[in-house]
C-alpha positions in Angstrom: 27.5 -14.2 -19.4 25.2 -14.7 -22.0 21.2 -15.5 -22.2 18.2 -14.9 -24.8 15.1 -13.6 -23.1 11.6 -12.6 -24.5 11.2 -8.6 -24.1 7.1 -8.6 -22.9 8.9 -11.3 -19.7 12.0 -9.1 -19.0 9.5 -5.6 -19.1 7.5 -7.0 -16.6 9.5 -8.0 -14.3 12.0 -5.3 -14.6 8.8 -2.9 -13.5 8.6 -4.9 -10.3 11.8 -4.9 -8.8 12.4 -1.5 -10.0 9.9 -0.1 -6.6 12.8 -1.2 -4.8 15.6 0.7 -7.1 16.7 3.9 -4.4 16.5 7.2 -6.5 17.6 9.3 -3.8 20.4 7.5 -2.7 24.4 8.4 -2.4 25.3 5.1 -2.8 25.8 4.9 -6.7 25.5 1.2 -6.9 22.0 1.4 -5.7 20.8 2.9 -8.5 21.2 -0.4 -10.3 19.6 -4.0 -11.1 21.4 -7.3 -10.1 21.3 -9.6 -13.1 22.1 -13.1 -12.2 21.6 -15.9 -15.0 21.9 -19.6 -13.8 21.2 -22.2 -16.1 18.0 -21.6 -17.8 16.6 -19.0 -14.6 17.2 -14.8 -15.0 17.6 -13.5 -11.6 16.3 -9.6 -11.1 17.2 -8.2 -7.6 17.5 -4.4 -6.7 17.7 -2.9 -3.1 17.2 0.7 -1.3 18.8 -1.4 1.8 14.8 -0.8 3.5 13.3 -3.1 1.0 14.9 -5.7 -1.7 12.9 -7.3 -4.2 14.1 -10.5 -6.1 12.3 -11.9 -9.2 13.1 -15.1 -11.4 12.2 -15.0 -15.0 12.6 -18.6 -17.5 15.4 -17.5 -20.1 17.5 -19.8 -23.0 21.0 -19.3 -20.4 23.9 -19.9 -22.9 26.4 -19.0 -20.6 26.0 -18.2 -16.4 27.1 -14.5 -15.2 26.5 -11.8 -12.4 26.7 -8.3 -13.6 24.6 -4.8 -12.2 23.3 -2.7 -15.0 21.6 1.3 -14.4 18.2 0.5 -13.7 16.6 3.5 -15.4 19.0 3.5 -18.1 18.7 -0.7 -19.0 14.3 -0.2 -18.0 13.8 2.1 -20.8 16.0 0.4 -23.4 14.3 -2.6 -22.6 10.9 -1.1 -22.8 11.7 0.4 -26.2 12.5 -2.8 -28.2 10.1 -4.8 -30.1 8.1 -7.3 -28.1 10.4 -10.1 -29.7 13.3 -12.3 -28.4 16.2 -10.2 -26.4 20.1 -11.6 -27.2 22.5 -10.2 -24.1 26.4 -10.7 -24.1 28.5 -9.5 -21.6 32.0 -8.5 -23.5 35.4 -6.4 -22.2 32.8 -4.7 -19.1 30.2 -4.4 -21.9 26.5 -5.6 -22.1 25.7 -5.8 -25.5 22.3 -6.0 -26.2 20.5 -7.5 -29.8 16.7 -7.3 -30.6 15.8 -7.6 -34.5 17.7 -4.4 -36.0 18.8 -2.6 -32.6 22.1 -3.4 -31.1 22.9 -1.4 -27.8 26.1 -1.6 -25.7 25.7 -0.5 -21.7 28.5 0.3 -19.3 28.1 -2.2 -16.3 29.2 -2.2 -13.1 30.1 -5.4 -10.7 28.1 -7.4 -9.3 30.3 -8.0 -6.1 29.4 -4.3 -4.9 25.9 -5.2 -4.9 24.7 -5.4 -1.2 23.5 -9.3 0.1 19.7 -9.2 0.2 19.4 -10.8 3.8 16.6 -13.5 2.8 14.7 -15.1 5.6 13.6 -18.8 5.8 10.8 -19.9 4.1 10.3 -22.8 6.6 8.1 -21.5 8.8 6.6 -19.7 6.6 2.9 -17.9 7.2 0.1 -18.5 4.4 -2.4 -15.6 3.2 -5.1 -16.0 0.7 -3.6 -13.4 -1.9 -7.0 -11.2 -2.3 -7.7 -10.8 1.7 -3.5 -10.1 1.9 -3.4 -7.5 -1.0 -7.5 -5.9 -0.4 -6.5 -5.4 4.5 -3.2 -3.3 2.8 -5.6 -0.9 0.3 -8.4 -0.7 3.4 -5.8 0.1 6.3 -2.6 2.1 4.6 -4.0 5.4 3.9 -4.1 6.2 7.1 -1.0 6.3 8.0 1.4 9.7 8.1 3.3 10.0 5.4 5.4 13.0 7.2 8.8 10.7 8.2 9.4 12.9 11.2 6.8 11.1 12.3 8.5 8.0 12.6 7.1 4.7 13.3 2.9 6.4 12.6 4.8 6.4 9.0 4.5 2.6 9.8 1.2 -0.3 9.6 1.2 -2.7 13.0 0.3 -6.4 11.6 -1.2 -8.2 14.3 -1.8 -11.9 14.4 -3.5 -13.6 16.8 -6.7 -16.2 17.0 -6.9 -16.5 13.4 -7.2 -13.5 12.4 -5.0 -10.9 10.4 -5.2 -7.2 11.5 -3.4 -4.2 10.4 -3.3 -0.3 11.9 -2.3 2.7 10.7 -2.9 6.3 12.4 -1.8 9.5 11.4 -3.0 11.1 14.5 -6.3 12.8 12.6 -7.3 9.4 11.7 -6.7 6.0 12.5 -7.9 2.6 10.4 -8.3 -1.1 11.8 -8.9 -3.9 9.8 -9.3 -7.2 10.6 -9.7 -10.3 8.6 -10.5 -13.9 9.4 -7.4 -16.4 8.2 -7.7 -20.1 8.0 -4.4 -20.4 11.0 -3.5 -19.6 14.6 -0.5 -17.1 14.1 0.9 -15.5 16.4 3.2 -12.1 16.6 3.4 -7.9 15.8 5.2 -6.3 13.9 5.0 -2.9 12.2 5.9 -2.4 8.3 6.6 1.0 6.6 3.6 1.4 4.9 4.9 3.2 1.9 6.7 -0.7 1.4 3.5 -2.4 2.6 1.8 -0.6 -0.5 4.3 -1.5 -2.8 3.6 -4.9 -1.4 -0.1 -4.6 -2.3 0.8 -3.2 -6.2 2.8 -6.4 -7.0 0.7 -8.9 -5.9 -1.6 -6.5 -8.4 0.0 -5.8 -11.3 1.9 -9.3 -11.4 0.7 -12.1 -12.8 1.6 -14.9 -11.1 0.0 -18.2 -11.0 -0.2 -18.6 -7.5 -3.4 -17.6 -5.4 -1.6 -17.0 -2.2 1.3 -15.3 -0.7 3.9 -16.6 2.2 4.8 -14.6 4.8 7.9 -15.1 6.6 9.1 -12.8 9.8 12.2 -12.6 12.2 13.6 -10.1 15.1 14.2 -7.7 11.9 12.8 -7.9 9.2 10.1 -9.9 7.2 9.7 -11.6 3.5 6.6 -11.8 1.6 7.2 -14.7 -1.5 4.7 -14.8 -3.8 5.2 -16.9 -6.8 8.5 -16.2 -8.5 8.7 -12.9 -6.5 10.5 -12.4 -3.7 10.3 -9.1 -1.3 12.6 -8.8 2.1 12.0 -5.5 4.2 13.5 -4.3 7.8 10.9 -4.1 10.3 10.5 -0.7 11.8 11.6 0.1 15.9 9.7 1.8 18.1 6.4 0.9 19.9 3.3 1.5 17.3 0.6 3.0 19.6 -2.1 1.1 21.8 -5.0 1.7 19.5 -7.3 -0.3 21.6 -7.1 2.6 24.6 -8.2 5.1 21.5 -11.2 3.4 20.0 -14.1 5.0 22.2 -16.0 2.8 24.5 -19.5 4.7 24.1 -21.1 6.5 21.4 -24.9 6.9 22.0 -25.1 8.1 18.2 -25.8 5.8 15.6 -26.3 6.4 11.9 -27.0 4.5 9.0 -26.8 5.2 6.2 -26.0 4.3 1.8 -22.5 4.5 1.9 -22.2 5.2 -2.0 -25.1 7.9 -1.4 -22.7 9.2 1.3 -20.2 9.4 -0.6 -21.5 10.6 -3.7 -22.7 13.6 -1.5 -19.8 14.3 0.2 -17.2 14.4 -3.0 -20.2 17.2 -4.5 -19.8 18.8 -1.4 -16.2 18.7 -1.3 -16.3 21.0 -4.4 -16.5 24.0 -2.7 -15.1 23.2 0.9 -11.9 22.9 -1.6 -11.5 26.3 -1.6 -12.1 26.8 2.2 -10.4 25.9 5.4 -9.4 22.5 6.0 -11.6 21.5 2.9 -14.7 21.6 5.9 -17.8 20.1 5.5 -21.0 20.3 7.8 -22.6 17.1 8.7 -26.5 18.3 9.9 -27.8 15.4 11.5 -31.4 14.8 12.4 -34.2 12.0 11.8 -34.1 10.6 8.9 -32.0 13.0 7.0 -28.4 14.3 7.3 -27.8 17.3 5.1 -24.5 17.6 4.1 -23.1 21.8 3.7 -20.0 23.2 3.1 -19.1 27.2 1.8 -16.5 29.3 0.2 -15.9 32.6 -1.1 -17.6 31.0 -4.2 -20.1 30.0 -3.2 -22.3 27.5 -0.8 -23.6 23.6 -1.1 -25.9 21.9 0.5 -27.1 18.2 -0.4 -29.4 15.6 1.8 -28.8 12.1 2.4 -31.8 9.6 3.9 -30.3 8.0 7.0 -31.5 5.8 10.5 -30.5 7.6 13.8 -30.8 6.6 17.4 -29.8 9.1 19.7 -29.4 12.6 19.5 -28.9 15.1 16.6 -25.8 16.1 16.1 -24.0 18.8 13.9 -20.7 18.3 13.4 -17.7 19.2 11.0 -15.1 17.0 9.5 -12.4 17.3 6.8 -14.3 15.8 3.2 -11.4 14.4 2.0 -10.8 12.2 5.2 -13.8 10.6 4.8 -14.4 10.2 1.2 -11.0 8.2 1.3 -12.8 5.9 4.1 -15.8 5.7 1.9 -13.5 4.6 -1.3 -11.9 1.5 0.2 -15.2 0.1 2.1 -17.4 -2.1 -0.1 -20.1 -2.5 1.9 -24.0 -0.7 1.2 -24.6 0.4 4.3 -21.9 1.7 7.6 -22.4 2.8 10.8 -21.3 6.1 11.8 -21.4 6.1 15.6 -20.9 9.4 17.2 -20.7 11.7 20.7 -20.9 15.3 20.5 -19.2 18.0 18.3 -16.4 17.6 19.5 -15.2 14.0 19.9 -14.3 11.4 17.3 -16.6 9.5 14.9 -16.3 5.6 14.3 -16.7 4.5 11.1 -18.1 0.2 11.2 -20.2 -2.2 9.8 -24.0 -2.4 10.4 -22.6 -5.8 11.9 -19.5 -7.2 13.0 -16.6 -5.2 13.9 -14.4 -6.2 10.4 -13.3 -2.5 10.1 -13.4 0.0 12.4 -12.1 3.6 11.5 -11.6 6.7 13.8 -11.4 10.4 11.9 -11.3 13.3 14.4 -13.8 16.2 13.6 -13.2 20.1 13.1 -14.6 22.5 15.0 -17.4 24.8 12.5 -18.5 28.1 13.4 -22.1 29.3 12.6 -20.6 30.7 9.4 -20.5 27.9 7.8 
């Protein structure tokens, strides 16, 4: 194997495929990256058996070949080299790396030991705008559980029907339901690890691919995302996802319209003291025309006032400040609507018009001392 590749181009490719490198595995080969040279193309592959990432790079190829390199060491070496052309040559079981005045030789492993990446046919791919797909991931996956013992709810439900793409995540304290209109009418329902979806979102954001769409394919137990010269193959999660429509409240007699930025800034200030207390607790005291946001700890107390438009009864309700901030940070709308029933029922955050997003958050019981 012998080829020449630009340092900057290779570094960017390594940053992408390294997201699939296993760091806690007992299988040594999974700590590596597969390098395959064929003609004037270099293909880099990494896998942790749940996700595989493949990236192709244009090179000056002199001799074809396949090897596996230690992902961390190889990436560290390439990043530290000057931004110039690097020559790679395989000799006597070692990869010789030359760049200007630097020369390395690294031990490599046989490519035959690297796991096969089960690619899915792209013949019946679904096409999504890359920004729509990236943004709906950002607006949803934060609400998934990070407790691996919780199984299926560490994943995000992807539901396709009636010219819409819907993603749903839940962790037992909050739920995110996001819907985007799409041009084609696809049908299907799968659950993907939220961590993997976040990686896909970051790949779309950080990559410099000259395309404005992704190709999405599904099979019985796996899925594939193709974005320009990048391909992500992943294993689907097994199990029955929660029936989210049964969780969404049907009636909310108390409706509060509020400026999102003003509410977010007020809660962030109030949370400076709530972090010192129990459950990151803040209290919302909603009367006609005004919402008082308060928090108290051993270090002091705070009260913030925000203008609102309210219909229905006055309400005093407590929330974990972080859960509200997480929601408000991913919404772009200038104004939002809070829908409530009583101090012990979930609050529904939605647009002032339509149901492009619906966020459900459980309240925290409050005492008179706060």
